[in-house]
Every structure is written in structure tokens, then in C-alpha cells.
N, C-alpha and C positions, 0 to 999 in steps of 0.2 A: 504494500500500500504506500501511497505517496505521503508527503508531508503536508501539514496545514500551516499556512501563514496566519498566525493568530494575533489580533490587535486588541489592546485594552486602553480605552480612552478615559482617563481619569480627570479630576478637576485640577490636579497639579502636574501630572505627567501623562505622556502617551507612550506606550510600550508596544513592542512587537517581537515575536520570536517564531521559530519553526518548531513544530510539535509533532512527534511521531505517533504511531498507533497505540503505544503503551502510555501515552500521556507524559512523555519525557521531552524536555527541551533539547533540540539538536543545535548546539551552539548557545552563546549567551543572548539573553534578552537585550534588545536595543531600547534606549530610553531617551526621550527628548522632553525637556521641560515645557509645560503649557501654563505659564503663570496667569493667574487671574488678575485682571486689571480692575482697580477700584478707586473710589474717592470718598470724600466725607459725606456725599449724598446717600451712601449705601449701595452704590453700584458695584457689582462684582460679576465681571463678564470675561468671556473669551473672545478674542478677536478672530472672526471667522477665517480671514485670509491667513493669519498666522497658524491657526489650527489646521487648515487645509495643507499648508506647506509642511508642517510637522508630520501630518499623517503620511504624505507621500515620501518624505525623507526617511522616516522611521521604517517604512515598508521596504524601501530600497536597501537600507542598511541591513535589515534582517534577511532579505532575499539573497544578497550577495551574488554569487555565481551559481546558485542552486535553483534558479527559476524553473528549470525543466523537471525538478523533483516535486514541485508544488502542485497538488491536485485541487486545492480548495482554500478559500480564505474564510476567516471568522472574525467578527468584530463585536465587542461588547463596549457599552458606554454608560456614563453616569445618568441617573434620573434627574428630573426637574429642570433640565435644560430647555431653553426656548429661544428660537430665532424666527424672524419674520422675513419672507422673501417677496419680491414683486413678481409680475407676470413673466419677466425674463429670467427669473431665478437669481436676481441680484439681491444681496442682503440689504434690508431696510433697517435692521438693528444688529447689534452684536449678540452673542449667545449668552444670555443671562443664566446664572447657576443657582444652586440651592441656597447659597449664602448671600444672594442679592436681597437687600432689604428696601429697595426703593419703593416698592408697593406695600410695605408692611403696614403703614398707617391707613392705607386705602382699603384694607381687608374688610372692615365693617360695611363699606359701601357695596363691595362685591356680594357679601352675604345677603344684604338687603335686596339686591337685584335678583338673586337666585330665589329668595323667598323661603321655601320649606327646606331648611338646612339638613334636618334629619333624613328627609326623603332623598336629598342629594347624596348623603353618605351611604344610604342603603342601596341606591342605584349604582354607585360607582365603587364602593368599598374603600373610598378615600375620605378620611376625616377632614372636617372643614378648617384646615390650617392655611396660613398665608403663603407657605412655600410653594403650593401648587401653582403652576403657570397660568391656570385660568384666572387667578387673581391678578397676575401681571397683565394678562390680555385685557381684562376689564379696565385696569388702570391706564393702559395705553389708549384704549378706545375713548376713555373719558378725558385724558389730558393731552393726547397727541393725535387728534383726529386727522391731521394731514398725513401722518404715517399710516394710520388704520385704514384710510380710504384707498391706499395703494397696495394693500396686502393681497397677495394671491395664494400664498402658502404659509401655513402655521406649522412649524416643525419642531420636534424635540431634537436633542443633540445627535442621536443616532440617525434620524431621518435626514438631517442635513448632510452628515458624512456619507451616508449611503447614496444620496443624490449625487454627490461629487464623484463617487466611485462607479455608479451604474447609470446615471442619467435619469433614474426613476425616483418617484416620491413614495417611499414606504418606510415603515418601522415595524417593530414586533409588539405583541400584546403587552409584555411586561414594561417596556419603555414607554409605550403609548399611555399606559395606565397612570404614569407619573404626571401627565398633563392635568389630570383631575377631572376629565370629562369623557372618559371611556366607560361604558357601563359594564356590569359583571358578566354580560353575555358576549362582550367583545365588540359592541357597536358604539360608534360615536353618539353621545347623548345630545340630541338636537336641542332640548330645552335649556340645558346648561350652557351650551355653546352660544345659543341665541342670546342668553342673558349677558354674555361677555361682549356682545356687539359684533360677533363674527358668525360664520355659517359652517355647516358640516363640510361643504365643498372646499373650504380652505385647508382641510386636514388630510394627511396622507393615508394611503392604503395601510391596513394592518395585516401582517402575515404571521403564520405559525412559526415561532422561532426555533422549534424543535426539528422542523423538517423542510421549510421553504428556503429556496436558494434563488439568487438572481445573478445573471451574468455581468461581469465587469465591462465597462466601456473598453473598446479596443485600444484607445489612446492611453488609458490607465494601465492596461496590461503591458504595453510597450514601455511606459515610463518606469514602472516598478520592477520590470524584468520577469514577468510570468507569461505563460503561454496564452495566446489569444483564445477566448472562449472560456477561460477560468471563471468560476462562479464564486459568490460570497454567500455564506449562510446568514439568514435573518437574525438568528441568535436571540439572546436574552440580555437584560440589563446587567450591569456589573455584579451586583449582589447575588443575582440568581446564577450567573456564570460561576461565581465562587462556590455556591452551594452544589453545583453540578460536579465539581471536582472533589469536594470535601465530603459530601453525603450522598450524591446521586439521588437526592430528594427522598432519602430513607425516612420512614416514620419514626417518631420517638426521639429524634435527634435534632437539636437546635443548631442553627448555623449562624455565624455572625461575621461581620467585618469590623476591624479595629484600626481605622485610619483617621483622616481628617474628620469624617463623620463615622458613625457606627451603625450596626444593624443587629437585630435579633429576630429570627424568623424560623418558621417550620412549614412544611408543605401541608395543605389542607384541601379536601375535596369541595369545600363550599366556603363562602365568606364567613368571617367571624365578626359579629356585631359588638360595638363598644360605644353605644350612643351616649352613655353618661360621661365616659372619660374622653371620648374622641381621640384616642391614641392609636388604636390598632388599625392598620391598613391591610386590606386583603388584596394583594397584588395579583392580577390575572396573568398567569403564565401562558395559558391557552384556555379556550372554553372548557369548563369543567375541572380546571386545576388551578389552584391558587398557592401563592407563597406569602404566608400571613405572619404579621408581626408589626414591627415598626423600625424606622430609622432613629438614630440618636444624632441630633444636629452637632453636638459638641463632644467629640471624642479626643483625639490628640490635639485638637484646638486648645484643650485645657493645659496640656503640657507646654504648648507654645506660649501660653500666657505665663506659665511659671518661668520659662526660659527668659522671657522678655522682662517681666516685672521683678522677679527675685534674682535675676542674673545667674541662674543655675545652668548647667550643661547636661546633655543627654547622659553622659557617663555617670554623673552624680545621681540622676534619677533612676538609672537602671542598675546601679551597682550596690545598692544597700536597701534594707528594709527601713523606710522612713517612719519614725515615731512608732506608736502602738496602734492596734486596731481601735478605731474611734477617734484618733487624732487628738486625744485629751479634750474632747468636748467641742472641737471646732467642726462646723458643718459648712461645706461649700456647695452652693447650688450653681453648677457651671452652665448657665444658660446664656452664653455670650452671644449666640446668634438665634435667640428664641428657642423654643422646643416644639415638639409635634403633638401637642395635646391641648385640651380645652382650658386647663388651668393656667399654663404658662404661655403656650402659643406664641402669637406675634408680639406680645408685650414683655417677653422675658428678657432678663439681663442678668449678668453675673452677680452673685451675692455671697457674702461670708458672714456666718454667725458664730459667736462664741469666743472671739479673740479676747485674751486677757494678758495681764502683765507677765505671766509665766509662760505664755505661748512661745513656741520656737518656730524657726523657719521650717524645720522638718515636719512639725505638726501641721503647719499651713499647707505645705507641699503635699503631704499625704492626704489631707482633706480634699484637695482637688481631685486626686486619683480616686478616692472613695466616692466622691460626688458622681463621677462618671459611672462607676460600678452600680450605684443606686439608680441611675438612669436605666441601665440594663435590667436591674431587678424590677423596676416599675413595669417594664414591658413584659417580663416573664410572669409577674403576678397577674397581669390582665389577660395574658395569652394562655397561661397554663395554671389555672387555679387548683386543679386536681393533681398537679405534679406528675404529669405523664412524661415529661421530658427527662431523660436519664443522662444525657451528655450534651455538652455545648462545644461545638467545634468553631475555632476562630482562625481567621486569616487577616492579613494586613500588617503594615509596618509597625504599628504600635505593639504587636505581640512580642517584639524583641525585648520589651521591658518585663522581665520575668517576675520581679517583685509585684508589679502591677497585676500581672496575670494571677498571682496568688491571691491578691485582694479580690479579683473577679471570682475566683473559685470559691473563696470563703463567703463572699456576699451572696452569690447565687446558690450556694450549696450544691454545686454541680462540678463534676470533673471537667476541666478545661482541656480540650484536645487541640494541640498546636501543630501545624505543619512546619517542616524545616525548609520549605520552599517559598520564597517571597513572591512567586509569580503564579499563584493559584488562579487568579482571574484569567490570565492568558491561557493556562492549561484547561480551565473549565470551559472557556469559549470554544477551544479546539475539540474537547470531548463532546460537547453538544453538537458541533458541526459533523463530527464523525459518527456518533452513536445515536443521536436523537434522544429519545427517552426510553426507559424500561430497563430490562435486565442487563443489557450490555453496558449502559451508562453506570448502573449500580456496581457491576463487577469492576469496571475501570476505576471507579471512585475507591472501592475497597482496596485495590492494589496500590493506588496512590497514597492512601492514608495508613498503610500497613506499618510504616516506621514513624508515625507521628508521636510527638512528646505529650504526655498526659500529666497535668498538674491536679492533684487531688485536694479537695478542701480539707482544712485543718479543723477538727471538730470543735476545739475550744474557741477558735475565731468565729466559726459559724454561729455559735450561741451568742457571742458578743454582737455580731452584726444583725442577728434576728431581733435583739432588744433595741439596738440603735435604729433599725429600719422603721419601727413603729413611730419613734419620735421624729425621725427624719421626714417621713411622709406626712406626719401631722403638721410640721412646720411648712412643708411644701404646699399643702392644701390651703394654708392660711395666707399664702403669698399673693394671691390674685388681687386682693383689695389694695394693698400698698403698690403693687405693680400698676394697677389701673390709675391710682392717684399720681404716680410718677409719669404717666404716659405723655403729658403735655410738656414735660421739661426738655429743653434742648441744652446743648453745651453752654450757651450763653444767651440769656434772654434778650430779645429784640435784635439780635445779631444773627444773620444767616451764616452757616458754616461755609467757608470758602473751599470749593472743590480743589483737591490736589490729586492729580493722577499719579498713581504709584502701584507697583505690584503688591498684592496682599500677601503678607508672610504667614500663610495658614499652617504650613508645615516646614519644620527645619529639615535640612538635608540629613538623610540617614533614617528618617521614619519610613 
């Protein structure tokens, strides 16, 4: 069998590598930075031209002189991306990402336009949080009618890249779901889209990422060095690609990502409702199959805050057990870019409680790490109240911090299974393209995970965190009122923040 050129487009890097039939990389993964551009207005975007150039360059680097050995391409990409194109396919906007907050304060106006919010949640499986691009669409229609009137195509990040590679407008169910207006049967929801000011005709075709493939443009084949007629798999979004390599979507096993943002999900045959909490998203993989749980907005973003504010370095954070479980009473609520539930949502900001004259730098640092672990625990408690999940498998750059992974195991009271391979997204995308779904994918995943490292929870720490969790979540539930009171405050009253264009330092090198 031939090789698969597998591409993983993340918010901070785009990677590509050749993957064989056993899920092994043939040669090193190639990596090009894709820095998010932002300013004081909350903008956090990718430049489409730079992303296009990076995509082609990373593919050429990975292909090298082995183009004749490549039988197929696969591509996985981040959720919550949004770009608008005109009738000629030219970008009208840049690609906004999940950390873009320009439409954060606009969210109530979007919800008012939709009307029945609970019904929207039940129809789409997507909780009513501001990160979904439908909120950004409504904001653009309301504030930039000159742009809205020229839109011919509303695309997620994958659909944009696939158009560049194939000339066609399509995406897969799991990536389309992140726009917030695809229903649980896999159809674009006309009522929600109409409420944004756009139409279903603006949106791309949705394909089955497990089996559908589309041919590359001949010009693209020539440029990256593969045979003319080579196809690309529709694939799944990056979190689901990770799960394909780590679990094969096996029941009873949770899977997560631990990077700039985080994830805790399990496969389910039907959507899971969380109307009261508004946290759980039932992401459609294909009609009749869901990948259910939630993302965590602030994962290694918390460590970046520690690096910048406290002047710590990665070796310090990774090399020791900071403080004691519970951080001597300090509680950090790491909601630096909001969070994905009804309590915190679009009004969230970072908060620290419990500082005293005896508090140390290590206490504060550990409380940041524990705060992220409690974010994962919140998802687990909502998703798995009967404790059916027996193991949690994690990938992503943040898993290199083993003391943090012990905190995760103790807080969740689950074995944490870690891969030794940092390129599980690339491998998972290739496995999906080659095996689809079913027994072959599961068998491949089991081979890949055979040598994984397992961190078991420490019983005495589990009991400590069980007690702390009750207090932590009680404080969390009480935060909404002060957060709402703070909402109207800006950095300086009566003065507008002056936009300053700069790359956003979301992740330090090495994560």
C-alpha cells in the first residue's frame, strides 16, 4: 500500500508528514508556524494568503522526492474557524479563530435574533456560547453590511483549505458542526442561518469524513509533487482525528487534547442534552454518530500566563511537583478567553481567590494547573454522571508536563493514558483516510496505543480533590453575578483601546 500525505492545520502550527499503513511516520513531520494575528479589539485571525502559502510549502517539504509513493492525502483542521468569500472566491475577511472575541459582547443580540435558544441547542447539539461562528456572522451582518452584501461563500477553516486544494466548496460533518448551524441530522439549519442574515446557499456541501474523497486540482498536484488524479479525504476535525488514532472511537474510553485549548469527549450514538448547564456539545461525526463532550477554551493558555506574569520557564513547570494538592487554599479560575458554558460563557475572565501573606509562587502556579484540571472535571461530571468512563487518553503538547498530568489523574480519578508520539493528529487523519470507521480503525488504534504511558491516580490526592471540587464548583457557580457586573468595564473609561497589530503569544515554543 502507498503512503498518505497527512496534514494537520492547527491554530499555531501547520504540520504534514507521510504515514504508512501501520500508522507510522515515514520521515519527520514538517512544521510551519501559523501565528494568529490580533489586536486590542479582540481580533484573533489567520491571514488566508499566509495560511495558503504555508499549506503548500509544508506539503512540498513532507513530499520531498516521494510523490510517486503517495496514494492519498488527508487533512484535519481546527473548529470554529470562519472566513467569508465573494463570488470569485476572493476572501472578504481573514479567518477568525476560536479565541477571537470581537463579537463577544454582541452575543446577546444574536441570541435575541434566534429566539428559542433551547430549541436551537436541541436542533444542533451546540450550546449557545459566543465562540460559534454564527454569532460572528450575525455581528458582521449587523455592523459591516457592505461586506455581508458581497458574501457568496461562508466557510469554516477546512472548507477554505479544501477549496484551495480541489477547487470545490465542501467540508465534513464534524467541522461543519462547529459553525453552530448544522442540525443533528446533518442538514444546514435554515432558520438559524436566516437569523444571522445569510442563507443556506452561502454554505458548502457537507461530506462523510469517514469515506468521501475529492480529487486535487491538477495544478496543486504539480506544485506539491504528487501524481495527477490524487485525491484528498474529507476527514474529520482535529479533535476527532486525534480520537481516531488514540481510541478508534472505542466505548468507555474518554479522549482529550491538551494544547492551547483542551477537549474531553466520548463517542455516543445520539446527542446528549445539557440544557441547564449549556456545556456539552454533541459533535456530529456523521448521521447517527456523535463525538460528545466539550472543549476547554483555556488549557496551556494558563501556562503561558504563568510564563509571562510570574517569569517562570517550561523546565520549572515541568520539573517539580509545585506546592501541595489544593495549593494551600488558592483557587484559580482560568477563564482568560471565556469558557463554553452558560455560567461563564462570553463574560468570563481570569480570577484568583485565596491569596494570603503566606502564599508562595508555587502555590499560585499550581492553582493555575489545578484550575484547568477542574475545567476537565466539570465536563466529565456533566458527561458521565454514572462513571462509565474507565480511562482518559490524552494527546497534545501540554502532556509533556508530567506533574500536571498527575494532577489531571488525581482530579478526574481516572488513569491518564499518554502517547509518546506528538503527532497523533497527523496519524489519526491518515488512519481515517485509510481505514474509514469500524474494526480496522479500532485495530490500528490499539496497535498505536500499545506502548502508551499510563499515569494512575494517587488515592490520597483523589480524596483531597473530591473535597476541594465541591467548594471549587460552589464558588464557580457564584461567579456569574460579579462577572455580569464587570461586563461594562473597559481598560480605561471613556478611552477607546488603540489597536496594535501583533502576533498573539498563545503558546510558547516547545508545547
